C-alpha positions as CSV (number, residue, x, y, z in Angstrom):
1,P,57.0,70.1,-107.9
2,E,54.3,67.8,-106.5
3,Q,56.1,64.7,-107.9
4,N,59.4,65.9,-106.3
5,I,57.7,66.3,-102.9
6,G,56.2,62.8,-103.2
7,L,59.6,61.4,-104.1
8,I,61.3,63.0,-101.1
9,I,58.6,61.6,-98.8
10,D,59.0,58.1,-100.3
11,I,62.8,58.3,-99.8
12,N,62.4,59.4,-96.1
13,D,59.9,56.5,-95.5
14,I,62.4,54.0,-97.0
15,K,65.2,55.4,-94.8
16,V,63.0,55.1,-91.7
17,L,62.0,51.5,-92.6
18,E,65.6,50.6,-93.3
19,A,66.7,52.0,-89.9
20,Q,63.9,50.0,-88.2
21,R,65.0,46.8,-90.0
22,Q,68.6,47.3,-89.0
23,A,67.6,47.9,-85.4
24,V,65.5,44.7,-85.4
25,N,68.3,42.7,-87.0
26,E,70.8,44.0,-84.4
27,E,68.4,43.1,-81.5
28,L,67.8,39.6,-83.0
29,K,71.6,39.0,-83.3
30,A,72.1,40.1,-79.7
31,F,69.2,37.9,-78.6
32,M,70.5,34.8,-80.4
33,Y,74.0,35.4,-79.0
34,S,72.6,35.6,-75.5
35,V,70.6,32.4,-76.0
36,A,73.6,30.5,-77.4
37,H,76.0,31.8,-74.8
38,D,73.9,31.6,-71.6
39,L,72.1,28.3,-72.2
40,R,75.5,26.6,-72.5
41,A,76.3,27.1,-68.9
42,P,73.7,24.7,-67.3
43,V,74.2,22.2,-70.1
44,R,78.0,22.2,-69.4
45,H,77.3,21.7,-65.7
46,I,75.0,18.7,-66.4
47,A,77.5,17.1,-68.7
48,S,80.5,17.6,-66.4
49,F,78.8,16.3,-63.3
50,D,77.4,13.3,-65.3
51,E,80.9,12.6,-66.5
52,V,82.3,12.8,-62.9
53,S,79.6,10.3,-61.7
54,R,80.5,7.9,-64.5
55,E,84.3,8.1,-63.8
56,E,83.8,7.5,-60.1
57,P,81.4,4.5,-59.9
58,D,82.7,3.6,-56.5
59,A,82.4,7.1,-55.0
60,P,80.6,7.3,-51.6
61,A,76.8,7.5,-51.8
62,A,76.8,11.0,-50.2
63,E,79.2,12.3,-52.9
64,R,77.2,10.8,-55.8
65,E,74.0,12.3,-54.2
66,L,75.7,15.7,-54.2
67,Y,76.7,15.4,-57.9
68,L,73.0,14.4,-58.7
69,S,71.7,17.4,-56.8
70,Y,74.0,19.7,-59.0
71,V,72.6,18.0,-62.1
72,E,69.0,18.5,-60.9
73,Q,69.7,22.2,-60.1
74,S,71.2,22.8,-63.5
75,A,68.4,21.0,-65.3
76,D,65.8,23.0,-63.3
77,K,67.6,26.3,-64.2
78,L,67.8,25.3,-67.9
79,G,64.0,24.5,-67.9
80,K,63.2,27.8,-66.3
81,M,65.3,29.7,-68.9
82,I,63.6,27.9,-71.7
83,D,60.2,28.6,-70.3
84,G,61.2,32.3,-70.0
85,L,62.3,32.3,-73.6
86,L,59.0,30.8,-74.8
87,M,57.1,33.4,-72.8
88,L,59.3,36.2,-74.3
89,S,58.7,34.8,-77.8
90,R,54.9,34.7,-77.3
91,N,54.9,38.3,-75.9
92,Q,56.9,39.5,-78.9
93,R,54.3,38.2,-81.4
94,Y,51.2,38.9,-79.3
95,V,48.8,41.7,-80.2
96,P,47.5,43.3,-76.9
97,Q,43.8,43.0,-76.2
98,I,42.9,46.2,-74.4
99,V,40.1,45.7,-71.8
100,P,39.2,47.3,-68.4
101,V,41.5,45.7,-65.7
102,N,40.8,45.7,-62.0
103,V,44.4,46.2,-61.0
104,E,43.6,46.5,-57.3
105,S,42.0,43.0,-57.3
106,L,44.8,41.6,-59.5
107,L,47.5,43.1,-57.2
108,E,46.0,41.7,-54.0
109,T,45.7,38.2,-55.6
110,L,49.4,38.3,-56.8
111,I,50.6,39.6,-53.4
112,R,48.9,36.6,-51.7
113,K,50.3,34.1,-54.1
114,T,53.8,35.6,-54.1
115,R,53.9,35.6,-50.3
116,Q,53.3,31.9,-50.4
117,S,55.9,31.1,-53.1
118,E,58.8,33.6,-53.1
119,Q,61.9,33.7,-51.0
120,Q,61.4,36.5,-48.5
121,A,62.6,38.3,-45.4
122,P,61.6,37.1,-41.9
123,E,59.3,40.1,-41.7
124,L,57.8,41.3,-45.0
125,I,55.6,44.4,-45.2
126,I,53.8,45.2,-48.5
127,E,52.0,48.5,-48.8
128,H,50.2,49.7,-51.9
129,D,48.1,52.7,-53.0
130,A,44.5,52.4,-54.2
131,F,44.3,51.6,-58.0
132,P,41.7,52.7,-60.5
133,I,40.4,50.5,-63.3
134,I,43.1,50.6,-66.0
135,H,42.4,49.9,-69.7
136,T,45.3,47.6,-70.8
137,D,46.0,44.0,-71.6
138,S,45.0,41.8,-68.6
139,G,47.5,39.0,-69.2
140,L,50.5,41.3,-70.0
141,I,50.0,43.6,-67.1
142,E,49.7,40.6,-64.8
143,Q,53.1,39.4,-66.0
144,V,54.6,42.9,-65.4
145,I,53.2,43.2,-61.8
146,Q,54.1,39.6,-61.0
147,N,57.7,40.1,-62.1
148,L,58.3,43.4,-60.4
149,L,56.6,42.3,-57.2
150,S,58.6,39.0,-57.1
151,N,61.9,40.9,-57.6
152,A,61.1,43.5,-54.9
153,I,60.4,40.6,-52.5
154,K,63.4,38.5,-53.5
155,Y,65.9,41.3,-53.5
156,S,64.9,42.5,-50.1
157,S,64.9,39.0,-48.6
158,T,68.3,39.5,-47.0
159,R,66.8,42.1,-44.7
160,E,65.4,41.3,-41.3
161,R,62.5,43.6,-42.1
162,A,61.7,44.1,-45.7
163,V,59.4,46.9,-46.9
164,V,57.9,46.8,-50.4
165,R,55.9,49.8,-51.5
166,I,53.7,50.0,-54.6
167,N,52.7,53.5,-55.6
168,Y,50.2,54.7,-58.2
169,Y,49.5,58.1,-59.6
170,L,48.1,59.6,-62.8
171,Q,50.4,62.0,-64.7
172,E,48.9,63.8,-67.7
173,S,48.2,60.9,-70.1
174,Q,50.1,58.2,-68.2
175,H,49.4,55.7,-65.4
176,I,52.5,55.6,-63.3
177,I,53.1,52.5,-61.2
178,S,56.3,52.1,-59.1
179,F,57.6,49.2,-57.1
180,S,60.1,50.2,-54.3
181,D,62.0,48.0,-51.9
182,N,64.7,48.4,-49.2
183,G,66.8,45.5,-50.5
184,I,70.3,45.1,-51.9
185,G,69.8,47.7,-54.6
186,F,72.1,48.2,-57.6
187,D,74.4,50.8,-59.1
188,P,72.3,53.0,-61.4
189,M,75.3,53.1,-63.9
190,Y,74.2,49.5,-64.8
191,A,70.4,50.2,-65.0
192,D,70.2,49.4,-68.7
193,K,71.9,46.0,-68.2
194,L,69.0,44.9,-66.0
195,F,66.7,44.7,-69.0
196,K,69.0,42.6,-71.2
197,L,68.2,38.9,-71.7
198,F,69.9,36.6,-69.1
199,S,71.7,39.6,-67.6
200,R,71.9,39.6,-63.8
201,L,73.9,42.1,-61.7
202,Y,74.2,39.6,-58.8
203,V,75.2,36.1,-59.9
204,D,77.1,34.9,-56.8
205,D,74.3,35.6,-54.2
206,D,71.7,33.2,-53.0
207,I,68.8,34.9,-54.8
208,P,67.4,32.7,-57.5
209,G,66.7,34.0,-61.0
210,T,67.3,33.4,-64.7
211,G,67.7,36.9,-66.1
212,V,64.6,36.6,-68.3
213,G,62.0,38.4,-66.1
214,L,63.0,42.0,-66.6
215,A,63.8,41.5,-70.2
216,S,60.3,40.2,-70.6
217,V,58.8,43.1,-68.7
218,H,60.8,45.5,-71.0
219,R,59.4,43.9,-74.1
220,I,55.8,43.8,-72.7
221,M,56.0,47.5,-71.9
222,R,57.2,48.3,-75.4
223,N,54.3,46.2,-76.8
224,L,51.9,48.3,-74.6
225,N,53.4,51.5,-75.9
226,G,54.8,52.2,-72.4
227,V,58.2,52.3,-70.7
228,I,59.9,50.8,-67.7
229,E,62.6,52.7,-65.7
230,A,64.9,51.5,-62.9
231,D,66.6,53.4,-60.2
232,G,68.6,52.2,-57.2
233,K,71.6,52.5,-54.9
234,P,73.8,49.7,-53.7
235,G,72.6,48.6,-50.2
236,F,69.7,51.0,-50.2
237,G,67.0,49.3,-52.3
238,A,65.6,49.7,-55.8
239,T,62.6,51.3,-57.6
240,F,61.1,50.1,-60.8
241,T,58.6,52.4,-62.5
242,V,56.3,51.6,-65.3
243,R,54.5,54.2,-67.4
244,L,51.4,53.1,-69.3
245,P,49.5,55.4,-71.7
246,V,45.9,56.2,-70.6
């Protein structure tokens, strides 16, 4: 009977491992499809505007300058997408180093830097709760905060008066951190799409982005044994909530 029990446990273990292997393979296939599909677009733009420039050597200087600006924009986007992929790849393999992190100090530094670099509303108000010292990976949590803060500022930049609110509370064995804004929001039906690589709900607006940031945050949170959730309403802002184990 003991041998039979051992055999049943072994078979269950094999089934779990096989299911995990299949899930990883499916994710890898989806990842490679996204890379192949989405990196083509800026490459196509560069090639097509280069071809137009060659075919029209006598085009007015202003027109050629416009073509070159399109090439530069596409090359810049391609570079940022590749940088994002490299970061994503590093995060995937990286083993978190858990240390005490002064999130309050980190957040204030990131707010100052992001105010200087990010597209934002004419009036931008950023409010945040007091934060305790949190035991987590310093580099990874910085990426999470930077991405969510940048998104909140960018996607509320169309408002005359943007308000970004960062809340913290402790719930049982989890640190809960939420980033809320009064920006353009999104339909909660498509919340899962936000965390897919290169996926952007708003591609025709003037808000820059590569569709890598939230995919990276999603993987980081998984690496930290936490989760990220999104909620929003079109025209009424968005809230992104991360839950980290204590």
